[in-house]
C-alpha positions as CSV (number, residue, x, y, z in Angstrom):
1,M,111.2,25.2,107.6
2,A,111.7,28.8,107.1
3,N,110.1,31.2,105.0
4,F,111.0,34.3,103.1
5,K,109.5,37.9,102.0
6,Q,111.2,40.3,99.9
7,I,110.3,43.9,101.1
8,A,110.7,47.4,99.9
9,A,108.4,49.3,102.4
10,T,107.3,49.5,106.0
11,D,105.2,45.7,106.5
12,Q,103.5,43.4,108.4
13,V,105.3,40.2,107.5
14,K,103.7,38.0,109.6
15,I,100.8,37.8,112.3
16,G,101.1,35.3,115.0
17,G,104.2,33.7,116.6
18,G,107.0,32.6,114.9
19,K,110.8,32.9,114.7
20,I,113.2,35.7,112.9
21,F,116.1,34.2,111.4
22,G,117.6,37.0,109.5
23,I,117.5,39.8,106.9
24,F,119.4,40.8,104.1
25,V,119.6,44.2,102.5
26,S,120.3,44.1,98.8
27,S,119.9,47.5,97.8
28,G,119.5,51.0,99.6
29,S,120.0,54.7,99.0
30,S,119.2,57.8,101.5
31,S,120.8,56.1,104.5
32,P,117.9,53.7,105.2
33,T,117.0,52.6,108.6
34,L,115.0,49.4,109.8
35,A,113.3,48.6,113.0
36,V,111.7,45.2,113.8
37,Y,108.5,44.8,115.9
38,D,106.9,42.1,117.7
39,S,103.5,43.2,116.6
40,A,100.3,41.9,114.9
41,T,98.9,45.2,114.7
42,A,101.6,47.2,112.7
43,S,101.9,49.1,115.9
44,T,105.4,51.0,117.0
45,D,104.0,50.9,120.6
46,D,104.5,46.9,120.7
47,P,108.0,45.7,121.9
48,K,111.0,46.1,119.6
49,I,113.0,43.0,118.5
50,A,115.7,45.2,117.2
51,N,115.7,49.1,117.9
52,T,116.1,51.3,114.8
53,F,119.5,50.7,112.8
54,A,121.1,52.0,109.8
55,V,121.5,49.3,107.1
56,A,123.7,49.1,103.9
57,A,123.1,47.2,100.6
58,A,124.7,43.9,100.4
59,T,124.6,43.3,104.3
60,Q,123.1,40.4,106.4
61,Y,121.8,41.6,109.6
62,L,120.0,40.0,112.6
63,S,121.6,36.7,111.5
64,F,120.3,34.1,114.2
65,P,120.6,30.3,113.2
66,N,118.0,29.2,116.0
67,G,116.0,32.3,115.1
68,I,114.5,34.8,118.2
69,F,111.2,34.2,119.0
70,F,108.2,36.8,118.6
71,S,104.9,36.1,120.1
72,K,102.5,38.7,118.4
73,G,103.6,39.2,114.8
74,L,106.5,40.2,113.0
75,Y,106.5,44.2,111.9
76,I,109.3,45.8,110.0
77,V,109.4,49.7,109.8
78,L,111.7,51.1,106.9
79,A,112.9,54.7,106.5
80,N,114.2,55.9,103.5
81,T,114.7,53.4,100.5
82,A,115.9,49.8,100.7
83,A,115.0,46.4,99.4
84,F,115.5,43.4,101.9
85,T,114.4,39.9,102.3
86,V,113.4,38.8,105.8
87,V,113.8,34.9,106.8
88,Y,111.2,34.0,109.3
89,E,109.2,31.0,110.4
């Protein structure tokens, strides 16, 4: 069963293995970007699940029906201003 987390800043979503199913951006301004890492320690030195990409409000990103596995954790870095929901397991 999938979980969700509403985020408006850089955040450690989960520690440990799991799957990411998608990200929905509900609002944003000042050209926001996201980067998604497989990290349990909030480190940008860990592998990227998705390299830095620009996002816009009312848009879904990283939509994977079966999920993409991460082993260490799920860490998302936000630049500028946005609110988004991450769906993960």
